[in-house]
C-alpha positions in Angstrom: 40.9 163.2 124.8 37.4 163.9 125.5 37.2 163.6 128.9 33.8 164.0 131.2 35.4 166.2 134.0 37.0 169.2 133.8 40.3 168.2 134.4 42.8 165.1 133.7 43.1 164.4 137.0 45.6 161.2 137.3 43.8 158.2 137.9 45.2 156.1 140.8 43.8 152.6 141.3 45.4 149.2 142.5 43.4 147.1 140.5 42.4 147.0 136.6 39.6 145.5 134.7 39.5 145.3 131.1 36.2 144.6 128.6 36.9 142.3 126.0 35.3 142.9 122.5 35.7 146.8 121.6 38.3 147.6 124.4 41.3 145.0 124.5 40.8 145.6 120.6 38.5 147.1 117.5 36.6 143.8 116.6 32.7 144.9 116.9 32.6 145.2 112.9 33.9 141.9 112.7 30.8 140.8 115.1 28.6 143.1 112.8 29.8 141.0 110.1 29.1 137.4 111.8 25.4 139.0 113.5 24.4 139.8 109.6 25.0 136.2 108.1 23.4 134.7 111.5 20.2 137.0 110.5 20.0 136.4 107.0 20.5 132.4 107.5 17.6 132.1 109.8 15.0 134.7 108.0 15.2 137.3 110.8 14.4 141.2 109.8 17.8 143.1 109.6 17.6 145.2 113.1 18.9 148.9 112.3 22.6 149.6 113.4 21.0 151.5 116.2 18.5 148.7 117.3 21.9 146.4 117.2 24.3 149.1 118.7 21.8 148.8 122.0 22.4 144.8 122.3 26.2 145.6 122.8 26.9 144.2 126.0 24.3 142.1 126.4 24.9 138.2 126.9 23.8 135.8 124.2 20.5 134.9 126.0 19.0 138.0 126.2 20.1 139.3 123.0 18.8 136.0 121.3 14.6 135.8 122.7 15.2 139.7 120.9 16.1 138.9 117.8 13.3 136.2 117.3 10.9 137.8 118.9 9.8 134.9 121.1 11.2 132.9 124.5 13.8 130.2 123.9 14.3 127.4 125.1 18.0 126.6 126.2 18.3 124.0 123.5 17.8 126.7 121.2 19.6 129.6 123.2 23.3 126.9 123.2 22.6 126.4 119.6 22.1 129.6 118.1 24.9 131.7 120.4 27.0 128.8 118.9 26.1 129.2 115.6 27.1 133.0 115.7 29.8 133.2 117.7 31.5 130.2 115.6 31.1 132.6 112.8 32.8 135.0 114.9 35.6 132.7 115.4 35.8 132.1 111.7 35.6 135.4 110.1 38.1 137.0 112.8 40.9 134.1 112.5 44.1 135.9 111.4 42.6 139.7 111.6 42.8 140.0 115.3 45.1 143.3 116.5 45.5 144.6 119.9 44.3 147.7 120.8 47.4 150.6 120.3 49.1 150.9 123.6 47.5 148.1 125.1 50.8 145.5 125.2 52.7 148.8 126.9 50.0 149.6 129.4 49.9 145.5 130.5 53.2 146.1 130.4 53.4 148.7 132.9 50.9 146.9 135.1 52.9 143.4 135.5 56.3 145.8 136.3 54.6 147.8 138.9 52.7 144.1 140.2 49.0 146.1 139.7 46.7 143.3 138.9 44.3 142.9 135.9 41.2 140.9 135.3 38.7 140.9 132.2 35.0 141.3 132.9 33.4 140.3 129.6 29.6 139.3 128.1 32.0 136.9 125.9 31.3 132.9 126.0 34.6 130.9 127.2 35.6 130.3 123.7 35.0 133.3 122.3 37.4 134.5 125.1 40.0 131.5 124.9 39.6 132.6 120.8 40.5 136.2 121.0 43.2 136.3 123.6 44.6 133.9 121.6 44.9 135.9 118.4 46.0 139.0 120.2 48.8 137.0 122.0 47.5 137.9 125.3 46.0 134.3 126.5 48.9 133.6 129.6 49.0 137.5 129.8 45.4 137.8 131.1 44.1 135.0 133.1 42.0 136.3 135.6 38.2 136.4 133.5 35.0 136.7 134.8 32.2 136.4 132.5 28.8 137.5 132.4 27.4 133.7 131.6 28.6 133.1 135.3 26.9 135.4 137.2 23.1 136.1 137.9 23.0 139.0 136.0 24.5 140.6 132.7 25.7 143.8 132.1 24.1 147.1 132.5 24.6 145.0 136.3 27.4 144.8 138.2 27.7 141.5 138.8 30.8 140.6 136.5 33.0 143.5 137.5 32.3 142.9 141.1 33.2 139.5 140.2 36.5 140.6 138.0 37.3 142.8 141.6 37.1 139.4 143.5 39.4 137.9 141.4 41.9 140.0 142.1 41.2 140.6 145.4 41.2 144.7 145.2 38.1 146.9 146.0 35.9 147.9 143.2 35.9 151.1 144.8 40.2 150.9 143.9 39.5 149.8 140.3 39.8 151.1 137.5 37.6 150.0 134.5 37.8 149.8 130.7 34.5 149.6 129.1 33.5 150.2 125.0 30.0 150.0 125.4 27.1 152.0 127.6 25.9 149.5 129.2 29.5 148.2 130.4 29.9 151.8 131.6 26.8 151.4 133.2 27.9 148.3 134.9 31.5 149.2 135.9 30.0 152.4 137.4 26.9 150.9 139.2 30.1 148.1 140.8 31.7 151.5 142.0 34.8 151.7 139.7 36.5 154.3 138.0 35.7 153.3 134.3 37.3 155.0 130.9 35.3 154.6 128.1 37.4 153.2 124.7 35.5 155.1 121.6 36.1 151.9 119.2 32.1 151.4 118.9 30.9 154.7 120.7 31.8 158.1 121.1 31.6 160.3 124.4 28.1 162.3 122.3 26.7 158.3 122.3 27.6 158.0 125.9 26.2 160.6 127.4 22.5 160.1 125.2 22.8 156.1 126.3 22.8 157.5 130.1 26.6 156.3 130.6 28.7 158.8 132.5 32.6 157.6 132.1 35.7 159.8 133.6 37.1 159.6 130.6 36.9 159.0 126.9 39.8 158.0 124.9 40.6 156.9 121.8 43.0 154.2 122.8 46.2 153.0 125.4 48.2 155.4 124.3 45.7 158.1 124.7 44.9 157.0 128.7 48.9 156.7 129.5 49.0 160.1 127.8 46.2 161.5 129.9 44.8 160.0 133.1 47.0 156.8 133.0 50.4 159.5 133.2 51.3 158.7 136.8 52.2 154.9 135.9 54.8 156.3 133.8 56.4 157.7 136.6 
C-alpha cells in the first residue's frame, strides 16, 4: 500500500462516501473507448491521454465546450452527453465487475450500521446502469450527483451533498476517489480521502496537487491497512 502519511494509522469514520467510475470499479478504459468513438464521429481532433485524463471527474457540461472549442447551448449539451454516455452503456454492458473487496467492505459497513453514499459526476442513467451491472442497485441507494449541485468537482459541493444524505458531518466521513479532481473536492469538503489507483498513481496525484491521505489498489488493500479497524 502507498500512503501519503508516515504511518498507516487507522481511519475511523462514521460515514463513507464513494465516487462511482474508477472507484467502485475499474471502468475508465471503457469510458475512454466511448470517448474515442464520439470524437471520431464528430470529426474532432483526438485529445492526448494527458489532456483527456485532465477531464476525469468533470461534468459533461464542462467537458463538451472544451472538446468542441466553443460555447454550447443546452440542447446540444444534452444531446452530446446522451450520445457519449449511451456509447458507454452499450460498450460496458456485461463487462462491469466491482473492484476487489468492494462487496466485502459494503457488507461490513451494513453489519456495523455505518451509512454510505455515492458522490459522482456521472449522469443519472449511467448511475442506474453501472450499479445495476454491478448488482449494487439495492445496496447503494443514497446518491449525490454533480449535475444536481451548483458546482462540479474539484469544488466540494457533491461531497457535501452526499454527507447530508447520510446525516454525517463531512469531517467524520471517509471518501474514496480515483481522480485528482475528486480528491481535491473531497478534501475541500473536509473529508479524509483514500485514492484508488485504478486510473492515477500516487505520483500522478502528487503532480496534480491532489493529496489523499492514502492510496491503495483496491478495497481489499484498504481493509488490510488503514481500514483494518473495521474487521475488529
